[in-house]
N, C-alpha and C positions, 0 to 999 in steps of 0.2 A: 264677922269674919268667922273660918272656921280656924279651929285652936291651934293646928299645925300651920303656918306660914309654909307658902310655898318657893323655894329659891332655883338659881339656874347654878349649873356647874357645868365648867366649859375647859372640858379635861384638851380636849382635841377640837380641831378645823370644825368639826361637825354640827356647830350651833350650841343653844344652850339648852340645856338638857334638865329636866327638874326632878326634884328630888325632895323630901319631908325634913323639916326641921322640929325638934321636938317643941313643945309649948313653952315660953318663957314668958318670965314677970314682965307687964306693959305697965306703958303710963302711956294718958292722954296729953296729945301736943297739938291737938287743932280740933277744928270743928266740920260741920257739912261743908264750909268752902276750903280747908284741906283736909280731906279725907283720908289720903295715901300716907297720913302719918298717924293714924289711929291705934295703930301697937307697937311697941319696940321696946327693947330691952333697956332698963331704967339705967339711964345714966345722969350722973349730978349735971348742972349749968357749964361747969369750969371743964368736967370731962368731954362733953360732947362740942365744947370751942376747941378743944386741943384737938379732937380727933377730926372735924371738920378742917383744921388747919391742917394737919399731917396729910390728910387726903387732897387737899389741895396742891399742895407741896409737892407730891407726888406724882396729881395729875397733868395740872395746867401748866407748867416749864414746858414739857416737849409738845404737848398741843398746841403750845403758844410759838414756839418756836418753827413747829411744821406749817401753820400757819402765815406765819410770819417770811418763811421764804416762799411759799403760794402768793403773796401778797406781792414779794418783791421782785418773782417771776414772772406777775403780770403787769411791772409797773411800765412809768413810761417813756417810751426810748424815743418817743418824736421828738424830745430834746437833745438827742445826744446824736446826732447826725444820720438816723437811720433814714429819715426822707431823702435828702441829698444824694446817701450812697445808691441807694435801691431805686431813685428816681421817680419817688412816691408822689406823681402827679394828681392834680384832680382827686377823685376818689377812693385812691386805691389804699391810703392808710386805712380810711374806713373801713373798705371793705374787708384788709387784714384785721382789723380789731372784731367785726363781727363773724367773722369765721370763728372766732375763738367761742362763743356765744352758743353757736348751733348746739355742738355734741355736749356742751360744758352744762346745758337745761335737758337736754335729752337724756342724757346718761344718768342724772341724779337721781332718778328714782330708781332703776334698777340696782344700780349701786347701795342704797337704802335697802336692797333686797339680801346682795351678797354680802352687808356684812350681818347678814343674821347668819351665815354657815360660816363664813370663815373672820376667824376671832379678830378685833381689834388693830391687836398690836402686831398681826400680820397683813389685811386685808389695806391699813390706811400707809405703811411702810412701802408697801409693794407700789402702790399708785405713786407714791413721791417718789421711786427711784424713776418709775416711767417719765415724770415730767421734766425730773430731772436731769435726764439723756436727750431729752425733749430739747432741754436748753445750753445742752454745750455738748459737742463730740471729743473728748479730750482724745481720744485715738487716731482722731485723723484732723487737726487741726487747718491744714493745709491742704484738704482737699476743696476745689473749689464747689463741687456738687453737692459738699454735705450738705444732707436736710435738716439740719437743724441751728435752732434757733443764733447762735453764735458766729455761723459761720454760712449763716444763708447769703447768695450772692446776686442773687434775681427776687421779682415780684412774686412769680408762682411759689418758689421755695418758702419765700415767707408763710404766704396764705397756708403752705399746705403744712407746715410747721406752727403754723395759730392752731389748724385741725387739732393735729395730735396732743397739742399739749391742750385745748378743752376739753378733750379726751381724757388726758390721764389724769387731770385736775378735779374731774365733776366730783367725784366724791369724797373729797377732803372736807370742805365744811360741812355738808349734809349731815355726813361720817361724824363727825367730832359734836355737831351738836345732838344729834341722836342719843350719841355714847355719853354726852354728859347725864341726859336724862336717867340713865340706868342708874346714876349716882346720886344725884342730889334730888331733893324734895322740891316741888314744885316753886315753894314760894325762897327757896336759894338757889335757883335757875339762872333769872335772867341776869344777875351778880357775875356769875361764873361766865357766862356768854359773852357777858359785858367787856370783863377781863381779858379772857383770850384774844376776844375781835379787838379791844380799845388797846391793848399792849402790842401786840402785832401790827397794827394798823399805825400807831406812833411811832415805833421801833422801825418797820417799814418805811415808811416816808422819810424821818428821819436820817435815816441811815442809806436809803438808798438816794435821796436828794444828796448828800452829805460826801457821799463815796461817788455818787455820780459825777458830782462837782469836779473830786479828785480825779477820776477817771478818764475825766475829759481831756487830759493832759496826758495821757497814754496815747493818742491817736498816731497811728503807725508802726507801735510795736508790736513785733512778730508778723507783722502784715493786715493788724486788724484794728478796727478803728475804734474809738472810746465806749461807743454802744454796744459792738460786738465783747468787748471785754466786758461789760456789764453782767453779759447774758452768759456768757460762759464761766465767770467766777462763782455765780448764784446757781448753777447747776452744778459746780461741783459742789457745793455748798450743802444743795441739795440731796444729793445724793449719800455722800456723806452722813449728813443727820439722820436718812430714812434708815440707815443700819445701826446706828445708835438707836432709834427710836423703837425696833425690833425686840428689844430687850431691854429698853425701858420701862416701857409701855405696859399698863394693869388691864387686865381687860375687862372683868365684872366682879361687884363685889365680896359675892360668895366663891370665889378662888383667890382673891387678893393676901399672899402671904404676908403683906406689912403688918397686917390687922388683926388681932385675937378676934377669937372666934364669935365672942362676945360684941366687939366690936362690928363684924359682919352681921351679924345679926339685928343689932340696932338700926344700921343704913337701910337693910333690908326691909325691915319694919317702917322706919320712916316712908320708905315708899311705899308701902302696905297695898293697896289693889295694882298694884305694878307687875308682885309675883303670882302672877295666878294658874292654880293647876289647870292645867289642860289647856293653857291657849294655844299651844300649838296645832292642835287640834283644827281649830276656827283660823288658819294664817288666810285662808282662799275669802274666806267671810268677811275678815277682817280690810283686807287688801280691798276689795268691793267697797267696803263703807267707806273708804277713805276715798275711793274717786267719787263717790255719790254723796258725801256730806257734803253741805251749804257753806261748813262755815270751812271750809279747806279752799272753799273756791271766792269765797267772800274776802279770806284773811289774804290772799293771794294777790287780790287787786291792791290791797294796804301795802304789801313787800312791792308791787310794780310801782306803787307811785311814790314809794322810796327809794327803790333801785334806779329809777332812771334818771333822776336827780344827783344820786350818789355816783354812778359811773360817769354822768356828765362832769361832773365837777373835777374826779379824779383824773380822767384823760386829758382835759384841756382846762386843767387849772396850773398856771393863773394865765390871763391874757394880757398882752401889749406889752410883755418886756423882756430883754435877754434874756440867753439862754443861762447865762450864771445865776444872774438873778433871778430869775424863774424859780431855778432848783433849792433858793437858798429862800424865799419869800413864802414855799408852800410848806413850811416848815410850821412857825406859830400857828395856824389856824386848826392843825390836827392836833398841837397840843394842846390846845384849849378843847377841843373837841373830845378829847379822849379823856377828861378831867371832866365835863359835863355828861357823858356816855357811862362813866362807870359812876355819879353822881345819881343820874335817873334812875339805873339801873339799882341799886340800894335802896332807894328810897321807893322805887314800887315794888321791891319783894316785902321791905319793911312795911308796908302800907297794904300789900297783898292787891294791887290794882296796876293795872298794863294799859287802858286806853286814855289817862290822863297826858301820860308822860309821852307817848305816842303822838297825841294830837296836839301837845307842845311842841315836840320835835319837827314836828311836819311844819306847822305855822311858823316857825323859825326859818325855817328854809326856804317856804313861800316868802318870806319879808326879803331874804337875801336875794332871792334871784329877781325879784321885784327890784331891787337896787339895783342888780347889775345890766336890767333891759333896760334901765333909764341911761337917758344920758349925763349922767351923773360925774364928776372929775374920779380922775383914775385912783386918788385915795381915797374916798368913799366909795367907790367898787371895791377895793382891796377888803375896808370894813363888811362890807356886802356879801365878799367871798367867805370871812369865817361865818359867817349865818349861816350860807349855804352848807358848810362842809358841817359845821356842828349840829345843823338841823337832819341832817341828811347821815350822818354817822349813829347820831343819837336813836334817832328811829331802828336802825336794824335788830337790836337786840331785842327792843320791844315788841316787835312785831312776830319774832321767832319764836319768844318765850309763850306772846300769849295764846297761840296756835298749841306749843309743845305742852300747853298747861292744860287744854282745853281738849285735847284728845285721848281718850280713853283705849288700853289695847295697845301693848307692844309695837307691832305687828302694820296696827292701824297709824299710831302716831309717826313710825318710822317713814311711812310711805305719805302720808299727809305732808308730815314735813317737809320731805325731798319734792313735792307735788307744788307746794308754796314756793321752794327755793327756787325751784325750775323758772316757776313764769316770773319769778322776780327776777333772776338772772337774763332772762329775756329783753327784758331793762336795760341791760348791756348792749346787747343788739342794736335797741334803740337809739340808748345814747351814742353809740357809735358812728350814726350817721345824719345828727341831726343837728352837731357843728362843723358845718360844713365850710372850706375854706374860704367861699367864694361871699359868707358871711363876715367876714373879718370887718373890723376889729370888735364889733356890736354883739355879731351873733345874735339878730334877732330871731328867728326862726327857732335856734339852738331853748334861749332861754324861754321863749314863748311857750312850746312845749313841755317842760320844766314845769312851768307855772300850772300848766294844765294838768298837769299827772299830779300833783300835787293837790291840785282844788279836788281831783276825783276824789282822792284818799283822805281829805277831810270832810267831804259829803257822807264817804261811805262808810267810815267809822263809828258815827254815832248810831247810823243805821243797826249794825252790828251789835252795838252795846244795848239796842232797847230790845231787839231779836232775842240776847242773851238773859236781859231781864225779865224780860216775860215768861221765857222757860224756865227762870230759875223761882219766879214767884208761882207759876204754873205746879211746880213740884213741891214749892213749899206749901201750898192748900190741898195736894193730894195727902201728902202726907199728913199734915192734921186732921186730916178728914179720916184718914185710914188710925191711925191713932185713938180719935174719938171713938170710933165703931166698934176697935177692938183689933182690928187686922193685923197680919204681921204689915211691915212697910216695905218691904221687899222680898221678894220667893228667897229660898237658900239658895247656897251656891249649886249644889248639885242638880237643882233643880230647872240650871241653866239661869240663874237669879242677877244679880247686883253687880259682882266681878266679872261676868262673862259678858258684860252686857256694856261694860265699857264706860264712855259719857252717853250714852241712853238710860245708864240706870236710876232710877228714883232717886238713888241720895247722893247721885253727883250734881254738883254747881259748878256752873260755869263760870270762870276768873272774871271781872270785867275788868 
């Protein structure tokens, strides 16, 4: 690496501008498998733990709250009178769910480009205000033509609002997932993804199911049914939190005022190759590289194999119980799933491995769906539901983190992660249409397709691991030969070398 690290300064919404940081005393904190943290100002172990804890406390609560509201806004209103009031017969409910995922998937890629030029503290709260407005219209609550979620009166209005909601929410998860890569080293990343995903998922399910149970008793208040009140109140909360987030969010480490200069340099140094001189000159090249990289599409298949079961169990869980009992029975599986999710992430970061935990998560979900497709008693199927939820939710952070770890270059990573999530979220459109009302109560088609997608993931994953291992082994041999012959292992940065090559650099080793 050159003696001066390149950092980012984002004093305006024009994006990240690069500037020099004077050379600092450095210490090694990794190996070839952890090259991004090869240079950083020296801190004691105790200082480092306190620093990351302080960063966690500043970053994680607000983004968790934002994702919580996103999760709740997409919650299951099927159980709260929506079907009967809007006369959603046949496959109308499924179509309404599907229409959310079309713009939601298509706009994730452009959104992750937008966040490169608009600061996260402006972009993410702005889209949050938009989807909050889609949830409720507090200015004209009794207008029968209001095209917002809490006040829709007809099926076409519902479909239109779902499209608007998908458009507005598209940028949140990929934006936050990318945003965290700008702060955390690769082997501290999955735990943070798991924390904000798990906390929001748990709180969303517990709170949504609990207060949805209570709000059911508000039917008729203000001329609205209980399901309408759910969306109205969530929309109002979303807009309020968006305004708070605009002032609370911290954009980038180089401009973080809550850190000292030495701490800022340490965080930047731990990311090593991620602060690359002149990277902005290669934006188009990195975007194209993301679209043509085999691993983006291979891991997108893995993401799809997780998301179809995930959305299926989310929208149609649990089966065969009354409304009130259903609301309460969904809470325990998500509590246990959150514990497993965070445990998997902790050990995945600690062992610097992604694939074994991802494989285990998919296998758990597969067993759960096999139980549910059987003719087992309801109690056994409820146990299977636990496995479905645990496996599906535990796999998401692993899949996202695996690709994020293996994409070099800020723009390539941003676009690649968005493409992966876009393909995965198309699984929501699939899941919305495979649990048909005519298939009740066993849903043989839905469960059968979930099993198929999980099987595809379980076959694809070992293939990806083998390819990564072959590439790593080849680079090890090439580096050894160059060292033995006295050649430089890789060209200098000014010659267009390793730092500008991202994950194609000879020194880069893919995470397995």
